[in-house]
N, C-alpha and C positions, 0 to 999 in steps of 0.2 A: 503494500499500500504506499503510495506517495501522494504528496499533496501539490499539485501544479495549478497556479493561477486560479484560485477558486474551485478547483475540481479535485475530487479524490479519485485516484486510480488504483484499481485492483488488477490482479493477474489471475486469470483462470485458464489454466492449460496453454499458457503462452499468449493468450489474448488479452489485450488491454480492455478494461471496462472502466469507463469514466462516469463519476457521479457529481452532480452539482450539489453543494451543501444545502442550497436553498429549495431543492425539490422536496415536496411534501411526502413523497414516498421514499425518501433517502434511508430511513431507519428499516423499512421492509426490504429495500434493495440490498442493503448491506446484509441483513439477515439471510436473504436468498443466496448471495454470494458466499457467505460463510457456509451455508448448508451444502451448496454444490462442492466447494472445495473440500469440506469434510468428507463428503461421499467419495470424491475423486482420491483423497489421501487413503481412506479405508480400502478402496479397491487397489490402489498401487501397492499397499502392504500386503494384501492378500494375493494379489496376482501381479507381481512386479514386471512381467514380460509384457503386459499389454501396452499396445501403442496409445497415444493421446486420443486419437480418433475413436478407438475402442472404448476408451474409458469414458468420453464424452457420450457416446451412444449408450453404454450401459447405465450411466448416470441418468440420462434422460428418460430412458425406459423405466428405471427404477422410480423415479420421482412421478413419472406419468401414471404408473400402476398405483402408487400410493394415493394420487390425487383421485383417480377413478374410484378406488376403494373408499375413500373418504366421502366422496359424493354419493355413492350407494348407501353407505352408513347413514349420512344425513337424510337422504330421501326416505329411508326405512323409519328413521326416528320421527320425521315429520309426519308420515303416514300413521305410526303408531299413536303419536300425540293427537292427531285428528280424530282417530278412532276413540281414544280415551275421552276426549272432549265431547264427541257425539254420544257416547254412553252417558257421560255425566249430565249432558242436557237432557236426554230422555229420562233419566232417573229424577231429575228436577222438575221436568214437565209432568211426570207421573204423579209425583208428590203433590203438585199444585192442583192437579185435577181430581 
């Protein structure tokens, strides 16, 4: 990480990623970069012979898989919540009547 003329620069597999400190999503961007670099380092440790392009693809696939799993879990949770709310509303309506 280096600071150049109001920009913070990160290195991800040799690619320079620059962020401006005034960006509102700067904290999230840094967290994402840290996560990607952590995943890369984990893979490099367990499979040191992988090329950078292979590392990039494997990290992208892993993070995309996790994203889809979280989306599915979220949708399932929302459906369960909706079902619980409907049941609660029906119980309340039957008590009122």
